[in-house]
C-alpha positions, 0 to 999 in steps of 0.5 A: 472284881477277880480277873480271869486266870492266865491261860495255858497251852495245856494245863489242868486245875482241880478247883475243888469237889468235882470241878476241874478246869482244862486249858487245851488247844486255845480253849478253856473248859470247866468240868462240873462247876461247883462254886457255892460256899460250904452249904447244907443241901439236906441230903448232901452237905458241902464242907469246903468252898472252891479253891478259886472263885467263879470269876477267875474262870469266867472266860470259859469257852465250854462247860461240861456237866456230867449230870445236873441231878445232884448238887455235888456236881452242879450246885447253885453257883455252878449252874449259873456259871454253866448257863452263862457259858458260851457252850454247855455240853451234858447228857440229854436228860440234864440238857432238858433239865437245864433248858435252853442253851444246854446241848445233850449228847448221847453216848458216843456222840461227838461235837467239834469245838474251837479250832478242831477239838473234838468232845465225845460223850461216853457212858457212865454208871452212877452206882453199882452194876446191880443197882436199882434203875430209874424209869429211864433205865439209869442207875441212880440217874443219867450221867455222862463222861467226856473224851476230849481229843485236841492238841495231839492228846486224848483226855478222859473225864469220867464224870460220876462213874463207878464202872470199870467195865465202862472205863474198859470200853472207853479204852477199847474205843479210843486206845490209850488215854494220855490224861485221865480225870477221874471222879473218885472219893468213894461217894456214899449215901446211906439211903442208896444201894445199902451205902455202896459206892456211887463213884470210884473208890481210891483203889478202883481209881488206881485200877482205872488208871491202869486199865486206861494206860494213862500216864497222867492222872488227875483225881477229883471229886474227893474233897469238900463234901461230907459224903466223899469217904476216900480223900487224897490220902487214900488215893495216894496210898492206892496209887503207891500200893499199885506201883503207879504213884508217878502217874498221879498228879499231886498238884494242890487244888487251885494251882495249875498242873502242866500235865 
């Protein structure tokens, strides 16, 4: 049986796909857990498994789920992992979908976890601004991002958000962001919005980093799935072209970065 990975005072690890582990203020948080092996889900196809298995992070304190509607953000194993966690935070619609134990946070709603860490749900838009909305008024589906304030730092996890306007609103609300975890990859599905991006492209991720004023940027959601069209190479070029390559965390998946 795999032993839980050593905890750190402050560290980030990209597990694969959108999944990121964050150690901060004595807590272990996991964002958008996806632990299935390569799998064809029909509309989406996973091409690579996680860099570490679920048991390595089984001592998680809080799981943050941006949305429970799509397998690339919460696959079968990831759902089981999330529901087994001591605390599971997501958006209200996903909380209803996940059932007992899931806490739904409305945009700008905050909760305190652990020894004084504050987690705030922030708006996200899973597609273009003019995209067709569902019955609840959401583009594609209801999605949330999260801002974590702990240990004197502010961490912003965008979730599957394609809107720079909403990213600017987060900056206005919280001021400069110390650490940004950006879901990029330029996710596209041919049958949705004429193939336009559902998440940040590499170029828009570099623009988001500048809007946020973030000194440290972790880019996730760019590997392991067939519909991610901007990979790490595109991200590196975009940050280099923008003159902010020094902000981009290039730690390999499955390894801890001390931020």
